[in-house]
C-alpha positions in Angstrom: -5.3 -10.0 -8.0 -2.8 -9.1 -5.3 -4.1 -8.4 -1.8 -3.1 -5.7 0.6 -3.1 -5.4 4.4 -2.2 -2.6 6.9 -2.3 -2.2 10.6 -2.2 1.3 12.2 -2.0 2.0 15.9 -1.0 4.7 18.5 1.7 2.4 19.9 3.8 -0.5 18.6 1.8 -3.5 17.8 2.4 -7.0 16.5 -0.2 -8.8 14.3 0.0 -12.5 15.2 -3.8 -13.0 14.5 -4.6 -10.8 11.6 -1.5 -11.3 9.4 -1.8 -15.1 9.2 -5.6 -14.8 8.5 -4.7 -12.3 5.8 -2.2 -14.7 4.2 -4.8 -17.5 4.3 -7.4 -15.3 2.6 -4.9 -14.3 0.0 -3.5 -17.8 -0.6 -4.5 -18.0 -4.2 -1.9 -15.3 -5.0 1.3 -17.4 -5.2 3.9 -15.1 -6.6 5.5 -13.8 -3.5 4.8 -11.9 -0.3 6.2 -9.1 1.8 5.9 -7.4 5.2 7.0 -3.8 5.9 7.4 -2.2 9.3 9.2 0.5 11.3 11.8 0.5 14.0 13.0 3.9 15.4 11.6 5.7 12.3 13.5 3.4 9.9 11.6 1.2 7.5 12.4 -2.5 7.2 11.0 -4.9 4.6 11.1 -8.7 4.7 9.9 -10.4 1.5 10.1 -13.6 -0.5 9.3 -14.9 -3.9 8.0 -18.1 -2.3 4.4 -19.1 -1.9 2.9 -17.7 1.2 0.8 -20.8 1.6 1.1 -24.5 0.6 -1.7 -26.9 1.5 -2.1 -26.8 5.3 1.0 -24.7 6.0 1.8 -21.0 6.0 5.3 -19.9 5.1 7.5 -20.2 8.3 9.1 -16.7 7.9 5.7 -15.0 7.4 4.3 -16.6 10.6 7.4 -15.7 12.6 7.3 -12.1 11.4 3.6 -11.8 12.3 4.6 -12.8 15.9 7.7 -10.7 16.4 7.3 -7.4 14.6 6.3 -4.5 16.8 5.5 -1.3 14.9 2.9 1.5 14.8 2.3 0.7 11.1 2.6 -2.6 9.4 2.0 -3.2 5.7 1.8 -6.5 4.0 1.2 -7.7 0.4 0.6 -11.1 -1.2 1.4 -11.0 -4.9 -0.3 -12.2 -8.0 2.1 -11.2 -10.8 0.6 -8.9 -13.6 4.0 -7.4 -14.6 7.6 -8.1 -13.8 9.2 -11.4 -13.0 8.5 -13.6 -10.0 11.4 -12.9 -7.7 12.1 -11.4 -4.3 12.9 -7.9 -5.7 9.4 -7.6 -7.3 7.6 -8.6 -4.1 6.1 -5.7 -2.2 6.3 -3.5 -0.1 9.0 -1.3 -1.8 10.9 1.3 0.2 12.5 4.7 -0.6 13.7 7.7 1.4 12.5 11.2 0.5 11.2 14.3 2.2 13.1 13.2 5.3 11.2 9.9 5.8 11.6 6.3 5.0 8.5 5.4 2.9 6.8 2.0 2.3 4.6 1.4 -0.7 2.5 -1.6 -1.8 0.1 -1.7 -4.8 -2.3 -3.9 -6.6 -4.1 -3.4 -9.8 -3.3 -3.1 -13.5 -1.7 0.1 -14.9 0.4 -0.9 -17.9 0.5 2.6 -19.2 2.7 3.8 -16.3 5.4 1.2 -17.1 6.7 3.7 -19.7 7.4 6.3 -17.0 11.1 7.3 -16.7 12.1 8.9 -13.4 14.8 11.6 -13.5 15.7 10.6 -10.0 17.1 7.4 -8.5 15.1 4.5 -9.8 13.8 1.6 -7.7 16.7 -0.9 -8.3 16.1 -2.7 -11.6 12.4 -3.3 -11.2 10.2 -3.7 -14.2 6.6 -3.3 -13.0 3.7 -0.9 -13.0 3.9 -0.8 -9.2 7.6 0.3 -9.1 6.9 3.0 -11.7 3.8 4.2 -9.7 5.9 4.6 -6.6 8.6 6.5 -8.5 6.0 8.8 -10.0 4.4 9.6 -6.7 7.8 10.2 -5.1 9.0 12.5 -7.9 5.8 14.6 -7.9 5.4 14.7 -4.1 8.9 16.1 -3.9 8.2 18.6 -6.7 5.0 19.9 -5.1 6.6 20.0 -1.7 9.4 22.4 -2.8 7.1 24.3 -5.1 5.0 25.2 -2.1 8.1 26.5 -0.2 8.6 23.3 1.8 5.3 23.5 3.7 4.9 19.9 4.8 1.3 19.3 3.6 1.8 15.6 2.7 -1.9 14.9 2.0 -2.1 17.8 -0.4 1.1 16.8 -2.3 -0.1 13.2 -2.5 -3.5 14.2 -3.6 -2.1 16.3 -6.5 0.5 13.6 -7.4 -2.2 10.9 -7.5 -4.5 13.0 -9.6 -1.7 13.7 -12.1 -0.8 10.0 -12.2 -4.4 9.1 -13.1 -4.5 11.8 -15.8 -1.3 10.8 -17.5 -1.4 7.1 -16.9 -4.9 5.8 -16.5 -5.3 2.4 -14.9 -6.4 0.4 -11.9 -4.6 1.5 -8.8 -5.0 0.4 -5.2 -2.1 1.4 -3.0 -0.9 1.8 0.6 1.8 4.4 1.3 3.3 5.4 4.6 6.1 7.4 6.2 5.8 5.6 9.5 3.6 8.3 11.0 0.7 8.5 8.6 -0.8 5.8 6.5 -2.3 6.7 3.1 -4.6 4.4 1.2 -5.9 5.0 -2.3 -8.5 3.0 -4.3 -10.0 3.4 -7.7 -11.1 -0.1 -8.7 -11.8 -2.4 -5.7 -12.3 -1.5 -2.1 -10.7 -1.3 1.3 -12.3 -3.1 4.2 -11.6 -1.2 7.5 -12.1 -2.3 11.2 -11.3 -0.5 14.3 -11.0 -2.1 17.8 -11.5 -5.7 16.8 -12.4 -8.1 19.5 -11.3 -11.2 17.4 -8.0 -9.7 16.0 -5.7 -6.9 17.1 -7.3 -3.8 18.6 -5.6 -1.4 16.2 -7.1 -0.1 12.9 -7.0 -2.8 10.3 -7.2 -2.2 6.6 -7.3 -4.9 3.8 -8.5 -5.3 0.2 -9.8 -8.8 1.1 -13.5 -8.8 0.4 -15.6 -9.1 3.6 -12.6 -8.5 5.8 -10.6 -10.9 8.0 -13.1 -11.7 10.7 -16.8 -12.2 11.3 -17.1 -8.6 12.6 -18.7 -5.6 10.9 -16.0 -4.3 8.6 -16.6 -1.0 6.9 -16.4 -1.1 3.1 -14.7 2.0 1.6 -14.7 2.4 -2.2 -14.7 5.2 -4.7 -18.0 6.8 -5.6 -19.3 6.2 -9.1 -18.8 9.8 -10.2 -15.2 10.1 -9.1 -11.8 8.6 -10.2 -10.7 7.3 -6.9 -10.7 7.9 -3.1 -7.7 8.9 -1.0 -7.6 8.3 2.8 -5.2 9.5 5.4 -5.0 7.4 8.6 -3.3 8.5 11.8 -3.1 6.1 14.7 -6.5 4.4 14.7 -8.5 7.2 13.0 -9.2 8.1 9.4 -8.4 11.8 9.5 -8.9 12.7 5.8 -11.0 11.1 3.1 -11.2 12.8 -0.2 -12.5 11.9 -3.7 -10.0 12.3 -6.6 -11.4 14.2 -9.6 -9.6 13.9 -12.9 -10.1 16.7 -15.5 -9.3 14.8 -18.7 -7.5 11.5 -19.5 -7.6 11.9 -23.3 -4.2 11.7 -24.9 -2.3 12.3 -21.7 0.6 9.8 -21.7 
């Protein structure tokens, strides 16, 4: 299973401690890696189809990026392929521009039903994966809800509705990280996020990962969906979780 990592802070941070540890913890996933970050509100992504780790050695570029990137929000993904080929294009994060922002998206899970989704807007290059279709679906429906509401910029509300509709129409296992460089959104419906604020062993930002037990010996907080819900959506600003809302789905029968 792929693994996810995010750092969120009030100022520009690098992650020379936590990112290499994340890569080591996720080293069994050998189908590529990526790191996304922001510079002057523009999203940048560095990624590779290479293994992030070979015995005793982390990938040189991954280590370098962990040292030199400085961004309020950093997202990383180490891939275990469940759909799509093993190549650089299918490594995460993905990036698209909509609603006036550059967005970054990384996903793990299995959602084969959504691979049939056809966007009416610009597709994500020539990517054949459930992750790419999920990002397109969320983009399309966030834009639709945004303009339906007269352009009121309630991003959490548009994402909540878009995620609920995605789960109704295309049930599956979804964990994703989504950010516009200002707010970090995290959704889980099949694993967990481990969260730590103000680490003494790693960076002092807010750290988020899907790696079980976290990335240090400190007391990481486990965040997962409740048993009577279909997922949990978080919004993180700077080093604080500002919203946390369960996602309820009305009916998944026959909605494809």
